[in-house]
C-alpha positions in Angstrom: -0.3 0.2 0.0 1.7 3.4 -1.3 1.1 6.4 0.8 2.7 9.7 0.4 3.4 11.1 3.8 3.1 11.0 7.0 0.0 13.0 6.7 -0.9 15.8 9.4 -3.7 18.3 10.0 -1.1 20.9 8.4 -0.3 19.5 5.7 -3.8 18.3 3.9 -5.6 21.6 4.8 -2.6 22.9 3.0 -4.0 20.6 -0.4 -7.7 21.9 0.3 -6.5 26.0 0.2 -4.7 25.1 -3.5 -5.4 26.9 -6.2 -8.2 24.5 -8.2 -6.6 24.4 -10.8 -2.8 23.3 -9.0 -4.6 21.3 -7.2 -6.0 19.2 -10.2 -2.7 19.2 -11.9 -0.5 17.4 -8.6 -3.4 15.4 -8.7 -3.4 13.9 -12.3 0.2 14.2 -12.1 -0.1 11.2 -9.3 -2.9 9.9 -11.4 -1.2 9.1 -14.4 2.3 7.7 -12.4 0.1 4.8 -10.8 -2.2 4.3 -13.9 -3.3 3.9 -17.0 -5.7 7.9 -16.2 -8.1 6.2 -19.6 -9.0 3.2 -17.7 -12.0 2.7 -14.9 -12.3 0.3 -13.3 -16.6 -0.9 -12.8 -18.2 -2.5 -9.6 -21.6 -3.8 -9.5 -23.5 -3.0 -6.5 -26.3 -5.1 -5.2 -28.5 -5.4 -2.3 -28.5 -8.6 -1.3 -30.9 -8.1 1.4 -32.4 -4.6 1.7 -34.3 -2.1 4.5 -35.3 -2.8 7.8 -31.9 -2.0 9.8 -31.9 -1.1 13.6 -28.7 1.5 12.6 -30.1 5.6 12.7 -27.4 6.9 9.9 -29.2 9.7 9.2 -28.2 9.3 5.4 -29.9 5.8 4.8 -33.3 5.0 3.2 -32.6 1.6 4.7 -32.9 2.6 8.3 -36.1 1.6 10.2 -36.0 5.1 12.1 -37.1 6.9 9.0 -40.4 6.8 6.3 -38.5 6.5 2.9 -39.4 4.4 -0.3 -36.8 2.2 0.0 -38.7 -1.6 -0.4 -38.1 -4.3 2.6 -36.4 -7.0 1.2 -35.0 -10.5 3.2 -32.0 -12.3 2.0 -31.2 -13.3 -1.6 -31.0 -16.9 -2.4 -27.9 -17.9 -4.6 -29.4 -18.6 -7.9 -30.4 -14.6 -7.9 -27.2 -13.3 -6.3 -25.1 -15.6 -9.5 -28.2 -14.5 -11.6 -27.1 -10.1 -11.0 -23.3 -11.0 -11.0 -23.5 -12.9 -14.2 -25.2 -9.7 -16.0 -22.9 -7.9 -13.8 -19.8 -9.3 -15.8 -21.5 -8.9 -19.4 -21.4 -5.4 -19.0 -17.9 -4.8 -18.4 -17.5 -5.3 -14.1 -14.6 -6.8 -13.0 -15.8 -6.3 -9.1 -19.1 -7.6 -7.9 -20.6 -5.7 -4.7 -23.0 -7.3 -2.6 -24.4 -5.0 0.5 -27.2 -6.3 3.4 -29.1 -3.6 5.7 -27.5 -5.5 8.8 -26.1 -3.8 12.2 -23.9 -6.8 12.1 -24.5 -10.3 10.2 -25.8 -13.0 11.9 -23.8 -16.7 12.1 -26.4 -18.3 10.6 -26.3 -16.8 7.3 -22.6 -17.3 6.9 -22.6 -20.1 4.5 -24.1 -18.9 2.3 -22.5 -16.0 2.0 -19.5 -18.0 1.6 -21.2 -20.1 -1.1 -22.3 -16.1 -3.0 -18.4 -15.1 -2.7 -17.5 -18.5 -4.1 -20.0 -18.4 -7.2 -18.6 -14.7 -7.7 -14.7 -15.6 -8.0 -16.2 -18.8 -10.4 -16.9 -16.0 -12.6 -14.0 -13.6 -12.8 -15.0 -11.5 -10.7 -13.6 -9.8 -7.8 -16.2 -10.5 -4.3 -16.6 -7.3 -1.8 -19.5 -7.6 0.8 -20.7 -4.8 3.0 -21.9 -6.5 5.7 -22.0 -4.0 8.9 -19.8 -4.9 11.7 -18.1 -8.0 12.1 -16.8 -10.6 15.0 -13.2 -12.1 14.6 -14.2 -15.3 13.4 -16.7 -14.1 10.9 -13.9 -12.2 9.5 -12.2 -15.7 9.6 -14.6 -17.1 7.8 -14.8 -14.7 5.1 -11.5 -14.5 3.8 -11.5 -18.4 4.2 -14.1 -18.2 1.9 -12.1 -15.9 -0.2 -13.4 -13.2 -0.1 -11.2 -10.0 -1.8 -12.6 -6.5 -0.5 -14.4 -5.9 2.9 -16.0 -2.8 2.3 -16.8 -0.4 5.8 -16.4 2.8 5.0 -16.5 5.1 8.2 -19.1 7.9 6.3 -17.2 11.3 7.9 -15.0 12.4 10.4 -15.0 11.4 14.3 -15.6 14.5 15.3 -18.7 14.9 13.4 -19.3 11.4 12.6 -21.9 11.8 16.3 -24.2 14.2 14.7 -24.9 11.7 11.8 -24.9 8.6 13.8 -26.1 7.4 17.6 -26.5 3.4 17.6 -22.9 3.3 17.0 -19.9 4.4 18.1 -17.2 5.5 15.5 -14.7 3.5 17.1 -16.9 0.7 16.3 -16.2 1.4 12.7 -12.2 0.9 13.2 -12.6 -2.2 15.2 -13.9 -3.6 12.2 -11.6 -2.0 9.9 -8.5 -3.4 11.8 -10.3 -7.2 12.0 -10.6 -6.7 7.9 -7.0 -5.1 7.7 -5.3 -7.9 9.2 -6.5 -10.9 7.5 -6.2 -11.3 3.9 -9.1 -9.5 2.7 -8.5 -6.0 1.3 -10.0 -2.8 2.6 -12.3 -1.0 1.2 -13.5 2.2 2.8 -14.8 5.6 2.4 -17.4 8.1 3.7 -20.1 10.2 2.5 -19.3 14.4 1.4 -22.7 17.1 1.6 -23.8 15.9 4.9 -23.0 19.5 7.0 -19.9 18.4 7.6 -17.3 21.1 7.9 -13.2 21.6 5.8 -11.5 20.4 8.8 -13.9 17.2 9.0 -13.1 16.4 5.7 -9.5 16.6 6.4 -10.1 14.3 9.8 -11.6 12.3 7.3 -9.0 11.0 5.2 -7.0 11.8 8.1 -7.8 9.2 10.2 -8.3 6.5 6.8 -4.8 7.6 6.3 -4.0 6.5 9.7 -5.7 2.8 9.2 -3.2 0.1 10.7 -4.4 -1.0 7.2 -5.2 2.1 4.9 -7.8 1.0 1.9 -6.7 0.1 -1.4 -10.6 1.2 -2.2 -11.3 4.3 -1.6 -15.5 5.0 -2.3 -15.9 8.7 -1.9 -19.8 9.6 -1.8 -21.8 12.3 -3.1 -25.3 12.3 0.1 -28.5 11.8 -1.7 -30.9 13.7 0.1 -33.9 10.7 0.5 -37.0 11.7 1.0 -38.3 10.7 4.4 -33.9 10.7 6.2 -33.4 13.3 8.3 -31.0 14.6 5.8 -33.3 15.1 3.1 -33.7 19.0 3.2 -29.3 19.4 3.7 -28.5 22.1 0.9 -26.7 20.3 -1.7 -23.3 19.9 -2.3 -21.2 22.3 -4.6 -19.7 20.2 -7.2 -15.9 21.9 -7.6 -16.0 20.7 -3.6 -16.4 17.2 -4.6 -13.9 17.4 -7.4 -11.6 18.5 -4.9 -12.2 15.9 -2.0 -11.3 13.4 -5.2 -8.1 15.9 -5.8 -7.5 15.3 -2.7 -7.8 11.9 -1.8 -5.5 10.7 -5.5 -3.1 12.3 -3.8 -2.8 10.8 -0.2 -3.7 7.6 -1.8 -1.3 7.5 -4.7 -2.2 3.4 -5.5 -5.9 2.9 -4.3 -8.3 2.3 -6.2 -10.3 6.1 -5.5 -14.8 5.4 -7.1 -16.8 7.7 -7.5 -19.7 6.2 -5.7 -23.3 7.6 -4.4 -24.5 10.8 -5.9 -23.2 10.2 -9.8 -27.1 10.8 -11.3 -27.0 13.7 -9.7 -23.9 15.2 -11.0 -23.4 16.3 -14.4 -20.9 14.9 -16.8 -18.9 17.5 -16.6 -18.6 17.1 -13.1 -17.8 13.3 -13.6 -14.9 13.8 -16.4 -13.7 16.8 -13.9 -13.4 13.8 -11.2 -11.7 11.2 -13.8 -8.7 14.0 -14.5 -8.5 14.4 -10.7 -7.4 11.1 -10.2 -11.4 8.9 -9.7 -10.6 5.5 -11.5 -13.8 3.4 -10.4 -17.5 3.9 -10.3 -20.1 1.6 -9.4 -22.3 1.0 -12.7 -25.7 -0.7 -12.9 -29.6 0.5 -12.9 -29.2 0.8 -8.5 -26.8 1.1 -6.1 -27.6 -0.1 -3.4 -31.7 1.0 -2.7 -30.7 4.5 -4.6 -30.7 5.3 -9.0 -27.3 4.9 -10.9 -27.0 6.6 -13.8 -28.4 4.3 -16.6 -25.8 1.6 -18.3 -26.0 3.5 -21.8 -25.0 7.0 -20.0 -21.9 6.0 -18.7 -21.2 4.5 -22.2 -21.7 6.9 -24.4 -20.1 9.2 -21.6 -17.0 6.8 -21.8 -17.4 7.3 -25.5 -16.6 10.8 -25.6 -14.1 11.0 -22.6 -12.3 8.5 -24.3 -12.1 6.4 -21.5 -12.2 2.4 -21.4 -13.3 -0.1 -19.0 -10.6 -2.1 -16.9 -10.4 -5.0 -18.7 -11.6 -8.4 -15.9 -8.2 -10.3 -14.5 -8.1 -13.6 -13.3 -9.3 -14.5 -10.3 -8.0 -16.6 -7.9 -10.6 -19.4 -6.5 
């Protein structure tokens, strides 16, 4: 895992204070040094269990605490998961991510989860799960099943976290990330911009990622989707240039990580996305849904890629 550092508050804040063109220039040079700048890794995210989550995350339509348009769906069957994975591969995805609206998974679900991991990998796809908090033995079961990535976002800074979530502590998130980081599973961890956080919160969010025992190799940067019924539904929209700035700084701080445009792309213009790709974003979530919220139609993404001269990263061999 390549990091430029050590980072501290003053050095990260200095990046936020750079003129926009200077920041993008630095970020693009860093991106070009470490990746093909015209290649995008494509992931597809499937909600394998939806709704009735006991957590009170103020942004989440799956929380049992809020009345939202999200449907409630039980854990999917293996056949349904595999069918979705095959469809994802056919559209060019190289990673298949499965998310469940749980605080933490039950032990009884791990036989199905292990089988899902194995079936996804047999298709030649990287596997990723996001299930909430994990115990040591659960991490071991996922590791033994061959899971490639575990996603567990910290969402925001340690200081602002309590303004967004009260049903679990920030330290609980770090605990799960440490458990995963000590296994053979790669860490996927990011956050959500536009929840009313300050620049200092964005600084401390990135510092927390950089200071993890195992820094993330995959970093989803989400723009808040203001879902009706959630407490953040009326939050003022984030300035797109502030979002681009966040992508650029993430690329500079994490030169060899995949920086992913995740939630919020449906509300971004092609111009904003193009700036993000120039600033170092080299991964997207692709498909009609991102868990319960809309993504751009695959056809729209294909048209955008064609305009920008971008191509999807080819399938990589996966060890089963």
